[in-house]
Biopython code that builds the backbone (N, CA, C, O; Angstrom):
import numpy as np
from Bio.PDB.StructureBuilder import StructureBuilder

atoms = [
    (1, "MET", "N", (-25.389, -7.825, 18.811)),
    (1, "MET", "CA", (-24.015, -7.217, 18.090)),
    (1, "MET", "C", (-24.179, -5.970, 18.181)),
    (1, "MET", "O", (-23.316, -5.348, 17.562)),
    (2, "ASP", "N", (-24.929, -5.347, 18.698)),
    (2, "ASP", "CA", (-25.723, -4.072, 18.726)),
    (2, "ASP", "C", (-24.636, -3.283, 19.859)),
    (2, "ASP", "O", (-24.749, -2.116, 20.235)),
    (3, "GLU", "N", (-23.946, -3.915, 20.131)),
    (3, "GLU", "CA", (-22.860, -2.708, 21.613)),
    (3, "GLU", "C", (-21.374, -3.775, 20.836)),
    (3, "GLU", "O", (-21.193, -4.807, 20.191)),
    (4, "VAL", "N", (-20.704, -2.769, 21.394)),
    (4, "VAL", "CA", (-18.958, -3.335, 21.381)),
    (4, "VAL", "C", (-18.379, -3.128, 22.635)),
    (4, "VAL", "O", (-18.083, -1.964, 22.905)),
    (5, "HIS", "N", (-18.183, -3.878, 23.347)),
    (5, "HIS", "CA", (-17.617, -3.871, 24.214)),
    (5, "HIS", "C", (-16.015, -4.033, 24.854)),
    (5, "HIS", "O", (-15.459, -5.097, 24.581)),
    (6, "PHE", "N", (-15.507, -3.377, 25.406)),
    (6, "PHE", "CA", (-14.284, -2.865, 25.951)),
    (6, "PHE", "C", (-13.358, -3.987, 25.691)),
    (6, "PHE", "O", (-13.939, -4.997, 26.087)),
    (7, "ASN", "N", (-12.049, -4.339, 25.155)),
    (7, "ASN", "CA", (-11.188, -5.158, 24.932)),
    (7, "ASN", "C", (-11.628, -6.531, 24.371)),
    (7, "ASN", "O", (-11.402, -7.689, 24.724)),
    (8, "THR", "N", (-12.430, -5.902, 23.235)),
    (8, "THR", "CA", (-12.922, -6.962, 22.053)),
    (8, "THR", "C", (-12.012, -6.698, 20.930)),
    (8, "THR", "O", (-11.293, -5.700, 20.884)),
    (9, "SER", "N", (-12.057, -7.684, 19.950)),
    (9, "SER", "CA", (-10.810, -7.685, 18.595)),
    (9, "SER", "C", (-11.473, -6.314, 17.990)),
    (9, "SER", "O", (-10.710, -5.495, 17.477)),
    (10, "LYS", "N", (-12.994, -6.029, 18.046)),
    (10, "LYS", "CA", (-14.189, -5.378, 17.021)),
    (10, "LYS", "C", (-13.457, -3.556, 17.933)),
    (10, "LYS", "O", (-12.962, -2.572, 17.382)),
    (11, "ALA", "N", (-13.610, -3.712, 18.796)),
    (11, "ALA", "CA", (-13.066, -2.353, 19.552)),
    (11, "ALA", "C", (-11.358, -1.698, 19.308)),
    (11, "ALA", "O", (-10.902, -0.556, 19.251)),
    (12, "TYR", "N", (-10.723, -3.146, 19.201)),
    (12, "TYR", "CA", (-9.465, -2.390, 19.066)),
    (12, "TYR", "C", (-9.285, -2.411, 17.247)),
    (12, "TYR", "O", (-8.784, -1.469, 16.633)),
    (13, "LEU", "N", (-9.620, -3.225, 16.824)),
    (13, "LEU", "CA", (-9.723, -3.369, 15.064)),
    (13, "LEU", "C", (-10.325, -1.992, 14.688)),
    (13, "LEU", "O", (-9.584, -1.163, 14.159)),
    (14, "SER", "N", (-11.582, -1.706, 14.919)),
    (14, "SER", "CA", (-12.050, -0.510, 14.569)),
    (14, "SER", "C", (-11.222, 0.832, 15.233)),
    (14, "SER", "O", (-11.256, 1.858, 14.554)),
    (15, "ALA", "N", (-10.692, 0.860, 16.160)),
    (15, "ALA", "CA", (-10.058, 1.939, 16.741)),
    (15, "ALA", "C", (-8.447, 1.891, 15.724)),
    (15, "ALA", "O", (-8.064, 2.883, 15.104)),
    (16, "PHE", "N", (-7.953, 1.032, 15.730)),
    (16, "PHE", "CA", (-6.547, 0.777, 14.555)),
    (16, "PHE", "C", (-7.074, 1.344, 12.893)),
    (16, "PHE", "O", (-6.579, 2.249, 12.222)),
    (17, "GLN", "N", (-8.302, 0.396, 12.546)),
    (17, "GLN", "CA", (-8.549, 1.457, 11.358)),
    (17, "GLN", "C", (-8.770, 2.752, 11.291)),
    (17, "GLN", "O", (-8.000, 3.430, 10.611)),
    (18, "TYR", "N", (-9.679, 3.268, 11.864)),
    (18, "TYR", "CA", (-10.163, 4.343, 12.100)),
    (18, "TYR", "C", (-9.045, 5.613, 12.134)),
    (18, "TYR", "O", (-9.071, 6.625, 11.434)),
    (19, "ARG", "N", (-7.944, 5.202, 13.281)),
    (19, "ARG", "CA", (-6.595, 6.097, 12.750)),
    (19, "ARG", "C", (-6.209, 6.208, 11.981)),
    (19, "ARG", "O", (-6.050, 7.294, 11.425)),
    (20, "GLY", "N", (-5.770, 4.823, 11.455)),
    (20, "GLY", "CA", (-5.161, 4.941, 10.326)),
    (20, "GLY", "C", (-5.957, 5.822, 8.988)),
    (20, "GLY", "O", (-5.619, 6.961, 8.664)),
    (21, "ARG", "N", (-6.455, 5.469, 8.684)),
    (21, "ARG", "CA", (-7.834, 6.489, 7.853)),
    (21, "ARG", "C", (-7.904, 7.779, 8.220)),
    (21, "ARG", "O", (-7.820, 8.512, 7.235)),
    (22, "MET", "N", (-8.058, 8.528, 9.537)),
    (22, "MET", "CA", (-7.951, 9.589, 9.543)),
    (22, "MET", "C", (-6.138, 9.939, 9.587)),
    (22, "MET", "O", (-5.731, 11.066, 9.307)),
    (23, "GLU", "N", (-5.515, 9.201, 9.840)),
    (23, "GLU", "CA", (-3.712, 9.953, 9.841)),
    (23, "GLU", "C", (-4.011, 9.932, 8.410)),
    (23, "GLU", "O", (-4.167, 11.102, 8.063)),
    (24, "ARG", "N", (-4.157, 9.162, 7.453)),
    (24, "ARG", "CA", (-3.808, 9.550, 5.810)),
    (24, "ARG", "C", (-4.422, 10.603, 5.480)),
    (24, "ARG", "O", (-3.859, 11.555, 4.938)),
    (25, "LYS", "N", (-5.767, 10.560, 5.794)),
    (25, "LYS", "CA", (-6.472, 11.731, 5.188)),
    (25, "LYS", "C", (-6.026, 12.999, 5.878)),
    (25, "LYS", "O", (-6.053, 13.925, 5.066)),
    (26, "LEU", "N", (-5.683, 13.328, 6.903)),
    (26, "LEU", "CA", (-5.245, 14.344, 7.437)),
    (26, "LEU", "C", (-3.778, 14.919, 7.023)),
    (26, "LEU", "O", (-3.585, 16.103, 7.300)),
    (27, "LYS", "N", (-2.950, 14.355, 6.522)),
    (27, "LYS", "CA", (-1.206, 14.625, 6.137)),
    (27, "LYS", "C", (-2.006, 14.804, 4.680)),
    (27, "LYS", "O", (-2.059, 15.939, 4.207)),
    (28, "ALA", "N", (-2.461, 13.991, 4.156)),
    (28, "ALA", "CA", (-3.176, 14.876, 2.607)),
    (28, "ALA", "C", (-4.051, 16.350, 2.477)),
    (28, "ALA", "O", (-4.272, 16.984, 1.445)),
    (29, "ILE", "N", (-4.375, 16.600, 3.556)),
    (29, "ILE", "CA", (-5.243, 17.816, 3.640)),
    (29, "ILE", "C", (-4.436, 18.697, 4.162)),
    (29, "ILE", "O", (-4.767, 19.777, 3.671)),
    (30, "LEU", "N", (-3.464, 18.865, 4.964)),
    (30, "LEU", "CA", (-2.617, 19.136, 5.955)),
    (30, "LEU", "C", (-1.237, 19.892, 5.177)),
    (30, "LEU", "O", (-0.770, 21.025, 5.303)),
    (31, "GLY", "N", (-0.803, 18.656, 4.276)),
    (31, "GLY", "CA", (0.445, 18.791, 3.841)),
    (31, "GLY", "C", (1.552, 17.933, 5.008)),
    (31, "GLY", "O", (2.766, 18.133, 5.053)),
    (32, "GLU", "N", (1.026, 17.260, 5.621)),
    (32, "GLU", "CA", (2.266, 16.985, 6.606)),
    (32, "GLU", "C", (2.887, 15.533, 5.989)),
    (32, "GLU", "O", (2.457, 14.479, 5.521)),
    (33, "GLU", "N", (3.994, 16.084, 6.255)),
    (33, "GLU", "CA", (5.025, 14.430, 6.376)),
    (33, "GLU", "C", (4.656, 13.617, 7.454)),
    (33, "GLU", "O", (4.663, 12.416, 7.180)),
    (34, "ARG", "N", (4.301, 13.942, 8.717)),
    (34, "ARG", "CA", (4.220, 12.961, 9.902)),
    (34, "ARG", "C", (3.049, 12.861, 10.578)),
    (34, "ARG", "O", (2.796, 13.894, 11.199)),
    (35, "ILE", "N", (2.558, 12.338, 10.645)),
    (35, "ILE", "CA", (1.479, 12.623, 12.221)),
    (35, "ILE", "C", (1.978, 11.709, 13.547)),
    (35, "ILE", "O", (2.492, 10.598, 13.677)),
    (36, "ILE", "N", (1.595, 12.666, 14.363)),
    (36, "ILE", "CA", (2.582, 11.554, 15.562)),
    (36, "ILE", "C", (2.049, 12.140, 16.719)),
    (36, "ILE", "O", (2.293, 13.337, 16.868)),
    (37, "GLY", "N", (1.011, 11.260, 18.038)),
    (37, "GLY", "CA", (0.637, 11.829, 18.955)),
    (37, "GLY", "C", (-0.999, 11.548, 18.804)),
    (37, "GLY", "O", (-1.520, 10.674, 18.112)),
    (38, "PRO", "N", (-1.721, 12.622, 19.721)),
    (38, "PRO", "CA", (-3.000, 12.603, 19.402)),
    (38, "PRO", "C", (-3.310, 13.229, 18.167)),
    (38, "PRO", "O", (-2.500, 13.976, 17.617)),
    (39, "LEU", "N", (-4.418, 12.978, 17.701)),
    (39, "LEU", "CA", (-5.326, 14.180, 16.416)),
    (39, "LEU", "C", (-5.665, 15.045, 16.788)),
    (39, "LEU", "O", (-5.821, 15.946, 15.964)),
    (40, "ASP", "N", (-5.916, 15.268, 17.898)),
    (40, "ASP", "CA", (-6.937, 16.429, 17.901)),
    (40, "ASP", "C", (-6.317, 17.793, 17.368)),
    (40, "ASP", "O", (-6.732, 18.669, 16.609)),
    (41, "GLN", "N", (-4.930, 17.560, 18.225)),
    (41, "GLN", "CA", (-4.087, 19.120, 17.587)),
    (41, "GLN", "C", (-4.072, 19.273, 15.545)),
    (41, "GLN", "O", (-3.981, 20.274, 14.834)),
    (42, "PHE", "N", (-4.176, 18.126, 15.270)),
    (42, "PHE", "CA", (-4.093, 18.202, 13.598)),
    (42, "PHE", "C", (-5.507, 18.541, 12.751)),
    (42, "PHE", "O", (-5.609, 19.296, 11.784)),
    (43, "ILE", "N", (-6.969, 17.464, 13.650)),
    (43, "ILE", "CA", (-7.694, 18.216, 13.098)),
    (43, "ILE", "C", (-8.392, 19.548, 13.476)),
    (43, "ILE", "O", (-9.308, 20.049, 12.823)),
    (44, "ARG", "N", (-7.797, 20.113, 14.720)),
    (44, "ARG", "CA", (-8.274, 21.306, 15.210)),
    (44, "ARG", "C", (-7.301, 22.143, 14.147)),
    (44, "ARG", "O", (-7.543, 23.349, 14.195)),
    (45, "LYS", "N", (-6.423, 21.840, 13.350)),
    (45, "LYS", "CA", (-5.541, 23.269, 13.062)),
    (45, "LYS", "C", (-6.647, 22.884, 11.408)),
    (45, "LYS", "O", (-7.197, 23.926, 11.051)),
    (46, "GLY", "N", (-6.876, 22.086, 10.796)),
    (46, "GLY", "CA", (-7.588, 21.756, 9.465)),
    (46, "GLY", "C", (-8.843, 22.555, 9.955)),
    (46, "GLY", "O", (-9.418, 23.191, 9.071)),
    (47, "VAL", "N", (-9.302, 22.618, 11.078)),
    (47, "VAL", "CA", (-10.878, 23.366, 11.217)),
    (47, "VAL", "C", (-9.894, 24.885, 11.055)),
    (47, "VAL", "O", (-10.015, 25.503, 9.997)),
    (48, "ASP", "N", (-9.047, 25.369, 12.017)),
    (48, "ASP", "CA", (-8.245, 26.453, 11.755)),
    (48, "ASP", "C", (-8.284, 27.319, 10.235)),
    (48, "ASP", "O", (-8.707, 28.433, 9.925)),
    (49, "LYS", "N", (-7.663, 26.278, 9.523)),
    (49, "LYS", "CA", (-7.702, 27.006, 8.339)),
    (49, "LYS", "C", (-8.469, 26.644, 7.703)),
    (49, "LYS", "O", (-8.195, 26.866, 6.523)),
    (50, "GLY", "N", (-9.715, 25.976, 7.896)),
    (50, "GLY", "CA", (-10.924, 26.143, 6.842)),
    (50, "GLY", "C", (-11.041, 25.000, 6.167)),
    (50, "GLY", "O", (-11.909, 24.825, 5.312)),
    (51, "LEU", "N", (-10.148, 24.107, 6.511)),
    (51, "LEU", "CA", (-10.317, 23.080, 5.849)),
    (51, "LEU", "C", (-11.058, 21.788, 5.994)),
    (51, "LEU", "O", (-11.336, 20.926, 5.159)),
    (52, "ILE", "N", (-11.228, 21.853, 6.873)),
    (52, "ILE", "CA", (-12.722, 20.771, 7.403)),
    (52, "ILE", "C", (-13.705, 21.850, 8.398)),
    (52, "ILE", "O", (-13.478, 22.960, 8.881)),
    (53, "ASP", "N", (-14.939, 20.893, 8.435)),
    (53, "ASP", "CA", (-16.140, 21.776, 8.698)),
    (53, "ASP", "C", (-15.797, 21.739, 10.217)),
    (53, "ASP", "O", (-15.168, 20.906, 10.868)),
    (54, "LYS", "N", (-16.448, 22.982, 10.601)),
    (54, "LYS", "CA", (-16.265, 22.609, 12.141)),
    (54, "LYS", "C", (-17.177, 21.110, 12.785)),
    (54, "LYS", "O", (-16.883, 20.156, 13.506)),
    (55, "ASP", "N", (-18.089, 21.459, 12.234)),
    (55, "ASP", "CA", (-19.306, 19.823, 13.013)),
    (55, "ASP", "C", (-18.232, 18.634, 12.915)),
    (55, "ASP", "O", (-17.629, 17.917, 13.713)),
    (56, "LYS", "N", (-18.309, 18.800, 11.491)),
    (56, "LYS", "CA", (-17.108, 17.185, 11.042)),
    (56, "LYS", "C", (-15.994, 17.235, 11.722)),
    (56, "LYS", "O", (-15.635, 16.143, 12.163)),
    (57, "GLY", "N", (-15.048, 18.499, 12.055)),
    (57, "GLY", "CA", (-14.293, 18.310, 13.246)),
    (57, "GLY", "C", (-14.674, 17.558, 14.449)),
    (57, "GLY", "O", (-14.186, 16.536, 14.931)),
    (58, "GLU", "N", (-15.750, 18.364, 14.861)),
    (58, "GLU", "CA", (-15.819, 17.891, 16.300)),
    (58, "GLU", "C", (-16.092, 15.972, 16.426)),
    (58, "GLU", "O", (-15.869, 15.283, 17.421)),
    (59, "THR", "N", (-16.543, 15.576, 15.286)),
    (59, "THR", "CA", (-17.032, 14.533, 15.114)),
    (59, "THR", "C", (-16.007, 13.528, 15.226)),
    (59, "THR", "O", (-16.049, 12.468, 15.851)),
    (60, "LEU", "N", (-14.583, 14.279, 14.155)),
    (60, "LEU", "CA", (-13.612, 13.651, 14.104)),
    (60, "LEU", "C", (-12.709, 13.454, 15.441)),
    (60, "LEU", "O", (-12.050, 12.484, 15.814)),
    (61, "THR", "N", (-12.913, 14.691, 16.004)),
    (61, "THR", "CA", (-12.233, 14.866, 17.648)),
    (61, "THR", "C", (-13.051, 13.707, 18.655)),
    (61, "THR", "O", (-12.600, 13.118, 19.636)),
    (62, "MET", "N", (-14.451, 13.611, 18.017)),
    (62, "MET", "CA", (-14.874, 12.655, 19.163)),
    (62, "MET", "C", (-14.165, 10.805, 18.893)),
    (62, "MET", "O", (-13.737, 9.966, 19.687)),
    (63, "ILE", "N", (-14.334, 10.816, 17.479)),
    (63, "ILE", "CA", (-13.471, 9.640, 16.998)),
    (63, "ILE", "C", (-12.184, 9.369, 17.503)),
    (63, "ILE", "O", (-12.032, 8.277, 18.050)),
    (64, "SER", "N", (-11.003, 10.320, 17.413)),
    (64, "SER", "CA", (-9.810, 10.429, 17.623)),
    (64, "SER", "C", (-9.998, 9.754, 19.079)),
    (64, "SER", "O", (-9.299, 8.773, 19.333)),
    (65, "ASN", "N", (-10.886, 10.219, 20.023)),
    (65, "ASN", "CA", (-10.644, 10.251, 21.477)),
    (65, "ASN", "C", (-11.295, 9.159, 21.780)),
    (65, "ASN", "O", (-11.129, 8.723, 22.919)),
    (66, "TYR", "N", (-12.177, 8.451, 20.878)),
    (66, "TYR", "CA", (-12.588, 6.763, 20.910)),
    (66, "TYR", "C", (-10.981, 5.560, 20.770)),
    (66, "TYR", "O", (-10.587, 4.637, 21.482)),
    (67, "CYS", "N", (-10.621, 5.985, 19.912)),
    (67, "CYS", "CA", (-9.155, 5.531, 19.547)),
    (67, "CYS", "C", (-8.671, 5.071, 20.430)),
    (67, "CYS", "O", (-8.596, 3.907, 20.823)),
    (68, "ASP", "N", (-8.027, 6.707, 21.082)),
    (68, "ASP", "CA", (-6.832, 7.063, 22.167)),
    (68, "ASP", "C", (-7.604, 5.711, 23.145)),
    (68, "ASP", "O", (-7.206, 4.565, 23.349)),
    (69, "SER", "N", (-8.422, 6.186, 23.448)),
    (69, "SER", "CA", (-9.485, 5.715, 24.774)),
    (69, "SER", "C", (-9.191, 3.930, 24.604)),
    (69, "SER", "O", (-8.613, 3.167, 25.378)),
    (70, "VAL", "N", (-9.671, 3.733, 23.626)),
    (70, "VAL", "CA", (-9.776, 1.867, 23.089)),
    (70, "VAL", "C", (-8.091, 1.475, 23.935)),
    (70, "VAL", "O", (-7.972, 0.674, 24.862)),
    (71, "TYR", "N", (-7.195, 2.107, 23.444)),
    (71, "TYR", "CA", (-5.735, 1.743, 23.534)),
    (71, "TYR", "C", (-5.375, 2.154, 24.936)),
    (71, "TYR", "O", (-4.434, 1.546, 25.447)),
    (72, "MET", "N", (-5.916, 2.997, 25.570)),
    (72, "MET", "CA", (-5.014, 3.200, 26.956)),
    (72, "MET", "C", (-6.091, 3.068, 28.054)),
    (72, "MET", "O", (-5.730, 3.400, 29.183)),
    (73, "SER", "N", (-7.129, 2.713, 27.924)),
    (73, "SER", "CA", (-8.466, 2.609, 29.252)),
    (73, "SER", "C", (-8.536, 1.122, 29.093)),
    (73, "SER", "O", (-8.521, 0.461, 28.056)),
    (74, "THR", "N", (-8.633, 0.645, 30.638)),
    (74, "THR", "CA", (-8.832, -0.339, 31.034)),
    (74, "THR", "C", (-10.151, -0.705, 31.390)),
    (74, "THR", "O", (-10.510, -1.883, 31.383)),
    (75, "ASP", "N", (-11.113, 0.509, 31.793)),
    (75, "ASP", "CA", (-12.316, 0.220, 32.319)),
    (75, "ASP", "C", (-13.525, 1.341, 31.811)),
    (75, "ASP", "O", (-14.344, 1.858, 32.571)),
    (76, "ARG", "N", (-13.420, 1.589, 30.274)),
    (76, "ARG", "CA", (-14.052, 2.357, 30.105)),
    (76, "ARG", "C", (-15.533, 1.474, 29.705)),
    (76, "ARG", "O", (-15.536, 0.358, 29.185)),
    (77, "GLN", "N", (-16.499, 2.098, 30.003)),
    (77, "GLN", "CA", (-17.872, 1.565, 29.716)),
    (77, "GLN", "C", (-18.502, 2.242, 28.726)),
    (77, "GLN", "O", (-19.260, 1.456, 28.157)),
    (78, "ASP", "N", (-18.548, 3.251, 28.282)),
    (78, "ASP", "CA", (-19.568, 4.061, 27.191)),
    (78, "ASP", "C", (-18.829, 3.578, 25.746)),
    (78, "ASP", "O", (-18.500, 4.609, 25.160)),
    (79, "PHE", "N", (-18.621, 2.923, 25.314)),
    (79, "PHE", "CA", (-18.437, 2.607, 24.083)),
    (79, "PHE", "C", (-19.912, 2.795, 23.194)),
    (79, "PHE", "O", (-21.064, 2.624, 23.591)),
    (80, "PRO", "N", (-19.450, 3.180, 21.947)),
    (80, "PRO", "CA", (-20.782, 3.762, 20.929)),
    (80, "PRO", "C", (-21.217, 2.499, 20.513)),
    (80, "PRO", "O", (-20.301, 1.687, 20.641)),
    (81, "THR", "N", (-22.282, 1.984, 20.050)),
    (81, "THR", "CA", (-22.520, 1.099, 18.894)),
    (81, "THR", "C", (-22.820, 0.815, 17.988)),
    (81, "THR", "O", (-23.447, 1.728, 17.450)),
    (82, "PHE", "N", (-22.725, -0.204, 17.281)),
    (82, "PHE", "CA", (-21.439, -0.902, 16.374)),
    (82, "PHE", "C", (-22.550, -0.153, 15.344)),
    (82, "PHE", "O", (-22.179, -0.348, 14.186)),
    (83, "LYS", "N", (-23.629, 0.537, 15.386)),
    (83, "LYS", "CA", (-24.440, 1.760, 14.086)),
    (83, "LYS", "C", (-23.713, 2.933, 14.218)),
    (83, "LYS", "O", (-23.641, 3.649, 13.219)),
    (84, "GLU", "N", (-22.957, 3.409, 15.610)),
    (84, "GLU", "CA", (-22.529, 4.543, 15.633)),
    (84, "GLU", "C", (-21.149, 4.712, 14.983)),
    (84, "GLU", "O", (-20.566, 5.732, 14.615)),
    (85, "LEU", "N", (-20.690, 3.044, 14.938)),
    (85, "LEU", "CA", (-19.467, 3.136, 14.892)),
    (85, "LEU", "C", (-19.077, 2.916, 13.377)),
    (85, "LEU", "O", (-17.953, 3.044, 12.893)),
    (86, "LYS", "N", (-20.011, 2.631, 12.860)),
    (86, "LYS", "CA", (-20.147, 2.514, 10.930)),
    (86, "LYS", "C", (-20.670, 3.950, 10.198)),
    (86, "LYS", "O", (-20.411, 4.401, 9.082)),
    (87, "SER", "N", (-21.345, 4.372, 11.071)),
    (87, "SER", "CA", (-21.608, 5.816, 10.539)),
    (87, "SER", "C", (-20.118, 6.979, 10.765)),
    (87, "SER", "O", (-19.822, 8.055, 10.248)),
    (88, "TRP", "N", (-19.446, 6.083, 11.812)),
    (88, "TRP", "CA", (-18.251, 7.241, 11.418)),
    (88, "TRP", "C", (-17.282, 7.239, 10.225)),
    (88, "TRP", "O", (-16.564, 8.195, 9.933)),
    (89, "SER", "N", (-17.325, 6.200, 9.639)),
    (89, "SER", "CA", (-16.936, 5.752, 8.897)),
    (89, "SER", "C", (-16.986, 6.422, 7.964)),
    (89, "SER", "O", (-16.047, 6.854, 7.295)),
    (90, "ASP", "N", (-18.719, 6.658, 7.753)),
    (90, "ASP", "CA", (-18.730, 8.109, 6.361)),
    (90, "ASP", "C", (-18.377, 9.162, 6.849)),
    (90, "ASP", "O", (-18.355, 9.989, 5.937)),
    (91, "VAL", "N", (-18.050, 9.662, 7.894)),
    (91, "VAL", "CA", (-17.560, 10.942, 8.451)),
    (91, "VAL", "C", (-16.311, 10.755, 8.360)),
    (91, "VAL", "O", (-15.806, 11.830, 8.684)),
    (92, "ILE", "N", (-15.326, 9.859, 8.055)),
    (92, "ILE", "CA", (-13.731, 9.646, 7.553)),
    (92, "ILE", "C", (-13.643, 9.724, 6.318)),
    (92, "ILE", "O", (-12.638, 10.201, 5.791)),
    (93, "GLU", "N", (-14.701, 9.260, 5.604)),
    (93, "GLU", "CA", (-14.575, 8.571, 4.463)),
    (93, "GLU", "C", (-14.689, 10.167, 3.569)),
    (93, "GLU", "O", (-13.787, 10.533, 2.817)),
    (94, "SER", "N", (-15.986, 11.010, 3.825)),
    (94, "SER", "CA", (-15.974, 12.276, 3.482)),
    (94, "SER", "C", (-14.710, 13.214, 3.396)),
    (94, "SER", "O", (-14.836, 14.076, 2.526)),
    (95, "LEU", "N", (-13.289, 13.260, 4.226)),
    (95, "LEU", "CA", (-13.460, 14.165, 4.265)),
    (95, "LEU", "C", (-11.970, 14.735, 2.951)),
    (95, "LEU", "O", (-11.809, 15.925, 2.679)),
]
sb = StructureBuilder()
sb.init_structure("model")
sb.init_model(0)
sb.init_chain("A")
sb.init_seg("    ")
for serial, (resi, resn, name, xyz) in enumerate(atoms, 1):
    if name == "N":
        sb.init_residue(resn, " ", resi, " ")
    sb.init_atom(name, np.array(xyz, "f"), 0.0, 1.0, " ", f" {name:<3s}", serial, name[0])
structure = sb.get_structure()
């Protein structure tokens, strides 16, 4: 159970949940009505405005890239461990 493989329900569901939670938090922090497309630009906007810590912004960008790659890639091999996925929840909640 330590590994999360591509094309599993765990990979898709974690990506879906992380993206949704990040969208809600970013909307609240940035005052955005809608967030469409990759989250990188919104995370960067929060960092630039000083609303998100730079280190946390890098981690959030990594999580965002994970979410995008789960949906778009058919051959990704370097998925994070289950333990790492769980730690990402704490980062998102701390926004």
